[in-house]
Each structure stands twice: as structure tokens, then as C-alpha cells.
C-alpha positions in Angstrom: 4.2 -30.8 -8.1 2.0 -29.6 -5.4 1.9 -26.0 -4.3 4.6 -25.7 -1.5 3.5 -23.3 1.2 6.3 -21.5 3.2 6.2 -22.9 6.7 8.5 -19.7 8.0 8.6 -16.1 7.3 11.9 -13.7 8.0 11.0 -10.3 8.9 13.0 -7.4 9.7 11.6 -6.2 12.9 11.5 -2.3 14.0 9.8 -0.1 16.5 7.7 2.8 15.2 5.9 4.7 18.2 5.2 2.3 20.9 4.5 -0.6 18.5 6.9 -3.1 17.1 6.5 -4.1 13.4 7.9 -6.5 10.9 8.0 -6.5 7.3 9.0 -9.5 5.0 12.7 -9.6 4.5 12.2 -10.2 0.7 10.9 -6.7 0.6 13.8 -5.0 2.3 16.7 -3.7 0.0 18.7 -2.6 3.1 19.0 -0.4 6.3 20.6 2.9 6.5 21.6 4.5 9.9 21.8 7.9 8.5 21.0 9.5 5.2 21.0 13.1 4.2 17.4 14.0 3.4 16.2 17.1 1.2 12.8 18.4 2.0 10.4 18.8 -1.0 8.3 21.8 -1.4 4.5 21.1 -1.6 4.9 17.3 -1.2 2.5 15.4 1.0 3.1 15.8 4.6 4.0 12.0 5.0 6.8 12.5 2.4 9.8 13.6 4.5 11.9 14.3 1.3 14.3 12.7 -1.0 17.6 11.0 -0.3 20.7 9.9 -2.8 21.4 6.3 -2.3 24.7 5.7 -4.2 23.3 7.7 -7.2 19.6 6.6 -6.9 17.2 9.3 -5.5 14.7 7.8 -3.6 11.5 9.2 -1.7 11.6 9.0 2.3 8.4 8.2 3.9 7.5 9.4 7.5 5.0 6.7 8.7 4.6 8.7 11.9 2.9 11.3 9.7 1.3 9.0 7.4 -0.6 7.2 10.5 -0.5 9.9 13.0 1.7 8.0 15.3 3.8 9.5 18.1 7.6 8.9 18.1 8.9 6.3 20.6 10.1 7.4 23.8 13.8 6.1 23.5 17.0 6.4 25.7 20.1 7.9 24.4 21.3 4.4 23.6 18.3 3.3 21.6 18.4 6.6 19.7 21.4 5.2 18.1 19.3 2.4 16.4 17.3 5.0 14.5 17.1 4.8 10.9 15.6 4.2 7.3 14.6 0.9 6.1 14.9 0.9 2.2 12.1 -1.1 0.8 11.0 -2.3 -2.7 7.3 -1.5 -3.5 6.2 -2.6 -7.2 9.9 -2.1 -8.4 10.2 1.3 -6.7 12.7 2.0 -4.0 11.4 4.0 -1.0 12.9 4.9 2.4 11.0 4.4 5.5 11.9 6.1 8.7 11.9 4.1 11.9 12.3 4.9 15.5 14.5 1.7 16.3 15.7 -1.1 14.2 15.3 -4.5 16.0 16.5 -7.6 14.5 15.8 -10.3 11.8 13.6 -13.0 12.9 11.9 -16.1 11.6 8.4 -16.8 12.6 6.0 -19.8 11.8 3.4 -18.7 9.2 0.9 -20.8 11.2 1.3 -18.6 14.3 0.5 -15.5 12.3 -3.2 -14.3 13.5 -5.5 -12.3 11.5 -5.1 -8.3 12.5 -7.4 -6.8 14.9 -9.6 -4.0 13.4 -7.6 -1.2 14.8 -4.0 -1.2 16.1 -2.5 2.1 17.4 -3.8 4.2 14.2 -2.6 1.8 11.6 -5.7 0.3 10.0 -6.1 -3.6 9.6 -6.1 -3.1 5.8 -2.4 -2.4 6.0 -1.6 -5.3 8.3 -0.8 -8.9 7.1 -1.2 -10.3 10.7 0.1 -10.2 14.2 2.5 -12.7 16.1 2.6 -13.0 19.9 6.4 -13.3 20.3 7.7 -13.7 23.8 4.6 -12.1 25.3 4.7 -9.1 23.0 2.7 -8.4 19.8 4.6 -8.1 16.6 2.5 -6.4 13.8 3.4 -7.5 10.4 2.7 -4.8 7.7 1.8 -5.8 4.2 4.0 -3.1 2.3 2.3 -3.4 -0.9 -0.8 -2.1 0.6 0.7 0.8 2.6 0.2 3.1 -0.3 -2.8 3.1 -3.0 -1.8 3.4 -6.8 -2.3 7.0 -6.9 -0.2 7.7 -4.0 2.7 5.5 -5.4 2.5 7.3 -8.7 2.5 10.6 -6.7 5.6 9.4 -4.7 7.3 8.0 -7.9 6.9 11.7 -9.5 8.7 13.1 -6.6 12.1 11.3 -7.1 12.1 11.9 -10.9 
């Protein structure tokens, strides 16, 4: 049997700062509108704290801090779409704070272009590709590369 390449990719899309991002739906456990986040003393700046998700303690990451991004300028209605995406990286659950959840969308794998060298502060090493969707660019994040193994170890130890 030949190696079958997926022709489409399902993405959970969201806004972070002024850009739209997408991550593979297979890496997303769930989306939470509001979580009670408790700060952790002496944690790295990009770790907002921890949250209790139905008995599981998960670290909450602030990508604005991690990549030095401004928050999106949102209307009151759009602020209701703020939240946290719970993702699975190497069998570890993390919460990622986002400015605005958008939708789940399907893109053609062949329409994904390689990332430009620098996009609004997030280096190309964290980006799987870029899709031009209805005249707007959607940046597809490679969540497995957002944190190096040492950072993941540090984040993991916070939730224990």
C-alpha cells in the first residue's frame, strides 16, 4: 500500500495580536472560554500560571509574552470570544491564551506555502506554513516546535 498523503488539513483558527493563526485540530483537546488561572511565583514570564481543568492541573502559556506580541484591538463583542485553547504537546496538556477564537476550517495541503522568514515577531521556525484564505493570510503554527525540550521540562515541572 502506497504512502497516502493527506490532501486537507483541519485547523482551529484564532487571533493573536493582529494576525490570524491556525493549529492542527488533532493537537487541540478543547477550547475554554474562561479558566481560573493561578499565578506561579518565579515562573518564566510567558507562563501565566496554572489552571485546574476537571481535576488536571495544566500550565497556561501566554504567547503574547513568549513572542512579544501586542494584544488585538477588539470590540466588546469580540472580547467575548477570548479564551484558552487546550493543546497536547508530547502528551502534555497546555493552555494557550488567545485574543479571539475564530472557527474550524479545512485547507488544502497543496495551498500551504512555506513561511516567510519573519512574521510579526514569531520566527519561521515555529511556523508550519502560511495559507492565503480569502485575501487574508493564515499562519499555521507547528505546536511541537513552540517550546524546546528544556522549556517543556520546565513547564511540565510547574504543573506537578
